[in-house]
N, CA, C and O atoms as a Tinker XYZ file with bonds, in Angstrom:
   320  protein
     1  N     13.646000   45.710000   41.578000    73     2
     2  CA    13.336000   45.740000   40.163000    64     1     3
     3  C     12.212000   44.760000   39.842000    63     2     4     5
     4  O     11.276000   45.153000   39.145000    81     3
     5  N     12.241000   43.519000   40.301000    73     3     6
     6  CA    11.154000   42.582000   40.168000    64     5     7
     7  C     11.012000   41.913000   38.809000    63     6     8     9
     8  O     10.121000   41.077000   38.658000    81     7
     9  N     11.820000   42.222000   37.825000    73     7    10
    10  CA    11.715000   41.610000   36.507000    64     9    11
    11  C     12.719000   40.491000   36.337000    63    10    12    13
    12  O     13.418000   40.123000   37.281000    81    11
    13  N     12.790000   39.950000   35.130000    73    11    14
    14  CA    13.769000   38.924000   34.829000    64    13    15
    15  C     15.139000   39.578000   34.719000    63    14    16    17
    16  O     15.243000   40.725000   34.285000    81    15
    17  N     16.179000   38.870000   35.102000    73    15    18
    18  CA    17.516000   39.450000   34.981000    64    17    19
    19  C     17.902000   39.602000   33.514000    63    18    20    21
    20  O     17.567000   38.758000   32.684000    81    19
    21  N     18.600000   40.672000   33.208000    73    19    22
    22  CA    19.007000   40.891000   31.826000    64    21    23
    23  C     20.223000   40.063000   31.462000    63    22    24    25
    24  O     20.458000   39.801000   30.282000    81    23
    25  N     20.991000   39.650000   32.434000    73    23    26
    26  CA    22.161000   38.811000   32.184000    64    25    27
    27  C     22.213000   37.721000   33.248000    63    26    28    29
    28  O     21.836000   37.956000   34.395000    81    27
    29  N     22.667000   36.560000   32.884000    73    27    30
    30  CA    22.809000   35.477000   33.850000    64    29    31
    31  C     24.057000   34.676000   33.519000    63    30    32    33
    32  O     24.590000   34.766000   32.413000    81    31
    33  N     24.506000   33.911000   34.463000    73    31    34
    34  CA    25.687000   33.078000   34.269000    64    33    35
    35  C     25.232000   31.668000   33.899000    63    34    36    37
    36  O     24.607000   30.980000   34.707000    81    35
    37  N     25.545000   31.245000   32.686000    73    35    38
    38  CA    25.202000   29.915000   32.206000    64    37    39
    39  C     26.487000   29.224000   31.809000    63    38    40    41
    40  O     27.264000   29.753000   31.014000    81    39
    41  N     26.714000   28.048000   32.359000    73    39    42
    42  CA    27.912000   27.256000   32.076000    64    41    43
    43  C     29.196000   28.061000   32.311000    63    42    44    45
    44  O     30.173000   27.913000   31.576000    81    43
    45  N     29.183000   28.901000   33.329000    73    43    46
    46  CA    30.391000   29.648000   33.662000    64    45    47
    47  C     30.613000   30.887000   32.837000    63    46    48    49
    48  O     31.513000   31.667000   33.150000    81    47
    49  N     29.825000   31.109000   31.783000    73    47    50
    50  CA    30.007000   32.282000   30.927000    64    49    51
    51  C     28.893000   33.273000   31.137000    63    50    52    53
    52  O     27.845000   32.924000   31.679000    81    51
    53  N     29.094000   34.464000   30.731000    73    51    54
    54  CA    28.108000   35.511000   30.870000    64    53    55
    55  C     27.301000   35.592000   29.573000    63    54    56    57
    56  O     27.843000   35.922000   28.518000    81    55
    57  N     25.993000   35.286000   29.659000    73    55    58
    58  CA    25.139000   35.306000   28.481000    64    57    59
    59  C     23.887000   36.112000   28.775000    63    58    60    61
    60  O     23.596000   36.404000   29.934000    81    59
    61  N     23.153000   36.471000   27.749000    73    59    62
    62  CA    21.893000   37.178000   27.920000    64    61    63
    63  C     20.772000   36.178000   28.088000    63    62    64    65
    64  O     20.844000   35.069000   27.557000    81    63
    65  N     19.740000   36.554000   28.818000    73    63    66
    66  CA    18.598000   35.682000   29.015000    64    65    67
    67  C     18.513000   35.213000   30.447000    63    66    68    69
    68  O     19.138000   35.791000   31.336000    81    67
    69  N     17.745000   34.170000   30.672000    73    67    70
    70  CA    17.580000   33.628000   32.010000    64    69    71
    71  C     18.272000   32.288000   32.102000    63    70    72    73
    72  O     18.596000   31.673000   31.086000    81    71
    73  N     18.495000   31.843000   33.310000    73    71    74
    74  CA    19.132000   30.537000   33.475000    64    73    75
    75  C     18.104000   29.414000   33.447000    63    74    76    77
    76  O     18.455000   28.254000   33.662000    81    75
    77  N     16.843000   29.739000   33.186000    73    75    78
    78  CA    15.807000   28.721000   33.079000    64    77    79
    79  C     15.949000   27.954000   31.768000    63    78    80    81
    80  O     15.783000   26.734000   31.746000    81    79
    81  N     16.252000   28.647000   30.687000    73    79    82
    82  CA    16.360000   28.014000   29.378000    64    81    83
    83  C     17.675000   28.412000   28.712000    63    82    84    85
    84  O     17.711000   29.355000   27.923000    81    83
    85  N     18.744000   27.704000   29.024000    73    83    86
    86  CA    20.024000   28.069000   28.401000    64    85    87
    87  C     20.028000   27.724000   26.916000    63    86    88    89
    88  O     19.425000   26.737000   26.495000    81    87
    89  N     20.705000   28.538000   26.139000    73    87    90
    90  CA    20.809000   28.302000   24.700000    64    89    91
    91  C     21.854000   27.232000   24.443000    63    90    92    93
    92  O     23.020000   27.385000   24.807000    81    91
    93  N     21.423000   26.137000   23.809000    73    91    94
    94  CA    22.346000   25.032000   23.533000    64    93    95
    95  C     22.507000   24.791000   22.047000    63    94    96    97
    96  O     23.279000   23.916000   21.657000    81    95
    97  N     21.824000   25.519000   21.221000    73    95    98
    98  CA    21.915000   25.300000   19.777000    64    97    99
    99  C     20.880000   24.294000   19.327000    63    98   100   101
   100  O     20.060000   23.834000   20.121000    81    99
   101  N     20.918000   23.958000   18.070000    73    99   102
   102  CA    19.954000   23.028000   17.508000    64   101   103
   103  C     20.511000   21.611000   17.554000    63   102   104   105
   104  O     21.710000   21.390000   17.382000    81   103
   105  N     19.621000   20.665000   17.789000    73   103   106
   106  CA    20.048000   19.274000   17.802000    64   105   107
   107  C     20.224000   18.778000   16.374000    63   106   108   109
   108  O     19.663000   19.346000   15.437000    81   107
   109  N     20.997000   17.727000   16.217000    73   107   110
   110  CA    21.213000   17.165000   14.887000    64   109   111
   111  C     19.983000   16.379000   14.463000    63   110   112   113
   112  O     19.253000   15.856000   15.304000    81   111
   113  N     19.758000   16.295000   13.167000    73   111   114
   114  CA    18.611000   15.580000   12.633000    64   113   115
   115  C     18.876000   14.079000   12.689000    63   114   116   117
   116  O     19.971000   13.637000   12.341000    81   115
   117  N     17.881000   13.278000   13.128000    73   115   118
   118  CA    18.108000   11.833000   13.197000    64   117   119
   119  C     18.268000   11.249000   11.799000    63   118   120   121
   120  O     17.686000   11.741000   10.832000    81   119
   121  N     19.056000   10.207000   11.716000    73   119   122
   122  CA    19.276000    9.555000   10.428000    64   121   123
   123  C     18.086000    8.669000   10.093000    63   122   124   125
   124  O     17.486000    8.061000   10.979000    81   123
   125  N     17.753000    8.599000    8.823000    73   123   126
   126  CA    16.613000    7.822000    8.374000    64   125   127
   127  C     16.927000    6.335000    8.468000    63   126   128   129
   128  O     18.014000    5.897000    8.093000    81   127
   129  N     15.967000    5.563000    8.973000    73   127   130
   130  CA    16.133000    4.114000    9.059000    64   129   131
   131  C     15.600000    3.424000    7.810000    63   130   132   133
   132  O     15.859000    2.241000    7.589000    81   131
   133  N     14.843000    4.176000    6.983000    73   131   134
   134  CA    14.292000    3.592000    5.768000    64   133   135
   135  C     15.248000    3.829000    4.608000    63   134   136   137
   136  O     15.739000    4.943000    4.429000    81   135
   137  N     15.516000    2.794000    3.819000    73   135   138
   138  CA    16.402000    2.987000    2.663000    64   137   139
   139  C     15.728000    3.830000    1.596000    63   138   140   141
   140  O     14.507000    3.790000    1.444000    81   139
   141  N     16.507000    4.580000    0.871000    73   139   142
   142  CA    15.956000    5.380000   -0.218000    64   141   143
   143  C     15.693000    4.475000   -1.415000    63   142   144   145
   144  O     16.461000    3.544000   -1.660000    81   143
   145  N     14.618000    4.729000   -2.168000    73   143   146
   146  CA    14.299000    3.862000   -3.305000    64   145   147
   147  C     15.357000    3.979000   -4.399000    63   146   148   149
   148  O     15.852000    5.067000   -4.695000    81   147
   149  N     15.690000    2.836000   -4.988000    73   147   150
   150  CA    16.731000    2.809000   -6.019000    64   149   151
   151  C     16.199000    3.299000   -7.361000    63   150   152   153
   152  O     16.910000    3.982000   -8.098000    81   151
   153  N     14.960000    2.955000   -7.679000    73   151   154
   154  CA    14.380000    3.331000   -8.969000    64   153   155
   155  C     13.565000    4.601000   -8.868000    63   154   156   157
   156  O     13.557000    5.276000   -7.839000    81   155
   157  N     12.876000    4.915000   -9.956000    73   155   158
   158  CA    12.034000    6.115000   -9.937000    64   157   159
   159  C     10.840000    5.933000   -8.999000    63   158   160   161
   160  O     10.343000    4.820000   -8.825000    81   159
   161  N     10.393000    7.017000   -8.407000    73   159   162
   162  CA     9.253000    6.981000   -7.499000    64   161   163
   163  C      7.979000    6.989000   -8.329000    63   162   164   165
   164  O      7.815000    7.824000   -9.218000    81   163
   165  N      7.081000    6.057000   -8.037000    73   163   166
   166  CA     5.819000    5.951000   -8.761000    64   165   167
   167  C      4.707000    6.421000   -7.831000    63   166   168   169
   168  O      4.533000    5.889000   -6.735000    81   167
   169  N      3.957000    7.426000   -8.283000    73   167   170
   170  CA     2.838000    7.962000   -7.513000    64   169   171
   171  C      1.552000    7.305000   -7.985000    63   170   172   173
   172  O      1.360000    7.087000   -9.181000    81   171
   173  N      0.667000    6.989000   -7.036000    73   171   174
   174  CA    -0.612000    6.372000   -7.370000    64   173   175
   175  C     -1.746000    7.323000   -7.028000    63   174   176   177
   176  O     -1.788000    7.887000   -5.935000    81   175
   177  N     -2.658000    7.496000   -7.965000    73   175   178
   178  CA    -3.837000    8.335000   -7.772000    64   177   179
   179  C     -5.057000    7.457000   -7.970000    63   178   180   181
   180  O     -5.213000    6.827000   -9.015000    81   179
   181  N     -5.918000    7.415000   -6.970000    73   179   182
   182  CA    -7.116000    6.580000   -7.027000    64   181   183
   183  C     -8.318000    7.449000   -7.365000    63   182   184   185
   184  O     -8.544000    8.483000   -6.735000    81   183
   185  N     -9.082000    7.027000   -8.357000    73   183   186
   186  CA   -10.300000    7.720000   -8.755000    64   185   187
   187  C    -11.470000    6.843000   -8.335000    63   186   188   189
   188  O    -11.547000    5.676000   -8.722000    81   187
   189  N    -12.383000    7.405000   -7.541000    73   187   190
   190  CA   -13.523000    6.656000   -7.034000    64   189   191
   191  C    -14.782000    7.028000   -7.800000    63   190   192   193
   192  O    -14.944000    8.155000   -8.266000    81   191
   193  N    -15.664000    6.048000   -7.915000    73   191   194
   194  CA   -17.020000    6.301000   -8.427000    64   193   195
   195  C    -17.961000    5.792000   -7.363000    63   194   196   197
   196  O    -18.186000    4.589000   -7.228000    81   195
   197  N    -18.509000    6.730000   -6.609000    73   195   198
   198  CA   -19.286000    6.347000   -5.429000    64   197   199
   199  C    -18.320000    5.876000   -4.353000    63   198   200   201
   200  O    -17.432000    6.618000   -3.932000    81   199
   201  N    -18.503000    4.639000   -3.914000    73   199   202
   202  CA   -17.606000    4.060000   -2.912000    64   201   203
   203  C    -16.615000    3.072000   -3.533000    63   202   204   205
   204  O    -15.747000    2.543000   -2.838000    81   203
   205  N    -16.745000    2.824000   -4.832000    73   203   206
   206  CA   -15.906000    1.827000   -5.497000    64   205   207
   207  C    -14.746000    2.496000   -6.233000    63   206   208   209
   208  O    -14.856000    3.627000   -6.709000    81   207
   209  N    -13.646000    1.776000   -6.312000    73   207   210
   210  CA   -12.481000    2.256000   -7.059000    64   209   211
   211  C    -12.769000    2.073000   -8.543000    63   210   212   213
   212  O    -13.006000    0.958000   -9.008000    81   211
   213  N    -12.746000    3.169000   -9.271000    73   211   214
   214  CA   -13.007000    3.105000  -10.707000    64   213   215
   215  C    -11.720000    3.028000  -11.504000    63   214   216   217
   216  O    -11.674000    2.387000  -12.554000    81   215
   217  N    -10.663000    3.683000  -11.006000    73   215   218
   218  CA    -9.438000    3.783000  -11.788000    64   217   219
   219  C     -8.276000    4.094000  -10.854000    63   218   220   221
   220  O     -8.421000    4.878000   -9.915000    81   219
   221  N     -7.132000    3.485000  -11.109000    73   219   222
   222  CA    -5.902000    3.812000  -10.397000    64   221   223
   223  C     -4.883000    4.261000  -11.427000    63   222   224   225
   224  O     -4.544000    3.518000  -12.348000    81   223
   225  N     -4.395000    5.486000  -11.263000    73   223   226
   226  CA    -3.415000    6.047000  -12.192000    64   225   227
   227  C     -2.046000    5.991000  -11.529000    63   226   228   229
   228  O     -1.859000    6.503000  -10.425000    81   227
   229  N     -1.098000    5.369000  -12.206000    73   227   230
   230  CA     0.284000    5.294000  -11.714000    64   229   231
   231  C      1.182000    6.070000  -12.664000    63   230   232   233
   232  O      1.170000    5.833000  -13.872000    81   231
   233  N      1.958000    6.994000  -12.120000    73   231   234
   234  CA     2.843000    7.802000  -12.943000    64   233   235
   235  C      4.043000    8.259000  -12.126000    63   234   236   237
   236  O      3.984000    8.331000  -10.898000    81   235
   237  N      5.131000    8.564000  -12.823000    73   235   238
   238  CA     6.330000    9.082000  -12.152000    64   237   239
   239  C      6.239000   10.592000  -11.949000    63   238   240   241
   240  O      6.919000   11.146000  -11.085000    81   239
   241  N      5.401000   11.259000  -12.741000    73   239   242
   242  CA     5.249000   12.703000  -12.653000    64   241   243
   243  C      4.020000   13.021000  -11.809000    63   242   244   245
   244  O      2.895000   12.709000  -12.198000    81   243
   245  N      4.242000   13.641000  -10.652000    73   243   246
   246  CA     3.160000   13.899000   -9.707000    64   245   247
   247  C      2.105000   14.823000  -10.298000    63   246   248   249
   248  O      0.910000   14.546000  -10.189000    81   247
   249  N      2.528000   15.912000  -10.918000    73   247   250
   250  CA     1.575000   16.877000  -11.472000    64   249   251
   251  C      0.751000   16.279000  -12.613000    63   250   252   253
   252  O     -0.445000   16.551000  -12.723000    81   251
   253  N      1.373000   15.482000  -13.446000    73   251   254
   254  CA     0.657000   14.830000  -14.534000    64   253   255
   255  C     -0.385000   13.865000  -13.987000    63   254   256   257
   256  O     -1.507000   13.816000  -14.491000    81   255
   257  N     -0.032000   13.104000  -12.971000    73   255   258
   258  CA    -0.974000   12.175000  -12.355000    64   257   259
   259  C     -2.135000   12.888000  -11.696000    63   258   260   261
   260  O     -3.275000   12.429000  -11.765000    81   259
   261  N     -1.847000   14.018000  -11.051000    73   259   262
   262  CA    -2.902000   14.797000  -10.419000    64   261   263
   263  C     -3.878000   15.326000  -11.467000    63   262   264   265
   264  O     -5.091000   15.297000  -11.257000    81   263
   265  N     -3.353000   15.809000  -12.591000    73   263   266
   266  CA    -4.201000   16.309000  -13.672000    64   265   267
   267  C     -5.038000   15.182000  -14.276000    63   266   268   269
   268  O     -6.234000   15.357000  -14.509000    81   267
   269  N     -4.423000   14.037000  -14.529000    73   267   270
   270  CA    -5.150000   12.906000  -15.116000    64   269   271
   271  C     -6.266000   12.433000  -14.185000    63   270   272   273
   272  O     -7.362000   12.106000  -14.642000    81   271
   273  N     -5.986000   12.396000  -12.879000    73   271   274
   274  CA    -7.000000   11.969000  -11.917000    64   273   275
   275  C     -8.155000   12.965000  -11.864000    63   274   276   277
   276  O     -9.316000   12.566000  -11.772000    81   275
   277  N     -7.840000   14.260000  -11.920000    73   275   278
   278  CA    -8.896000   15.274000  -11.902000    64   277   279
   279  C     -9.766000   15.173000  -13.151000    63   278   280   281
   280  O    -10.990000   15.272000  -13.061000    81   279
   281  N     -9.150000   14.977000  -14.310000    73   279   282
   282  CA    -9.921000   14.844000  -15.548000    64   281   283
   283  C    -10.772000   13.577000  -15.534000    63   282   284   285
   284  O    -11.890000   13.577000  -16.048000    81   283
   285  N    -10.255000   12.505000  -14.955000    73   283   286
   286  CA   -11.022000   11.257000  -14.883000    64   285   287
   287  C    -12.212000   11.430000  -13.948000    63   286   288   289
   288  O    -13.287000   10.898000  -14.223000    81   287
   289  N    -12.043000   12.169000  -12.842000    73   287   290
   290  CA   -13.162000   12.406000  -11.940000    64   289   291
   291  C    -14.262000   13.212000  -12.631000    63   290   292   293
   292  O    -15.445000   12.908000  -12.481000    81   291
   293  N    -13.869000   14.238000  -13.388000    73   291   294
   294  CA   -14.852000   15.048000  -14.118000    64   293   295
   295  C    -15.587000   14.180000  -15.132000    63   294   296   297
   296  O    -16.804000   14.288000  -15.281000    81   295
   297  N    -14.862000   13.337000  -15.816000    73   295   298
   298  CA   -15.465000   12.463000  -16.827000    64   297   299
   299  C    -16.439000   11.467000  -16.186000    63   298   300   301
   300  O    -17.522000   11.233000  -16.722000    81   299
   301  N    -16.059000   10.878000  -15.042000    73   299   302
   302  CA   -16.917000    9.907000  -14.372000    64   301   303
   303  C    -18.144000   10.556000  -13.751000    63   302   304   305
   304  O    -19.215000    9.950000  -13.740000    81   303
   305  N    -18.014000   11.775000  -13.233000    73   303   306
   306  CA   -19.166000   12.445000  -12.630000    64   305   307
   307  C    -20.223000   12.764000  -13.675000    63   306   308   309
   308  O    -21.409000   12.844000  -13.354000    81   307
   309  N    -19.805000   12.945000  -14.917000    73   307   310
   310  CA   -20.761000   13.217000  -15.988000    64   309   311
   311  C    -21.534000   11.970000  -16.421000    63   310   312   313
   312  O    -22.537000   12.081000  -17.126000    81   311
   313  N    -21.073000   10.774000  -16.003000    73   311   314
   314  CA   -21.711000    9.528000  -16.401000    64   313   315
   315  C    -22.514000    8.892000  -15.273000    63   314   316   317
   316  O    -22.678000    7.672000  -15.238000    81   315
   317  N    -23.017000    9.711000  -14.353000    73   315   318
   318  CA   -23.806000    9.163000  -13.235000    64   317   319
   319  C    -25.039000    8.579000  -13.772000    63   318   320
   320  O    -25.857000    8.059000  -13.013000    81   319
């Protein structure tokens, strides 16, 4: 036949596949070593003018901060 075997004996049981890679299931996820923050998460958005920092926006709402940073960039680019 010359192909891979359709059935093989893995760990004493009859399973499908090859004995090269036995199915063992998924490993458990490692536990985080970093503590979770107690307070609200504050996102920082940096707006640059050239190579210098022009403005840093700090907000708890990611989408609001992204919008504010985009509007600040548009405003600063108009003042070149």
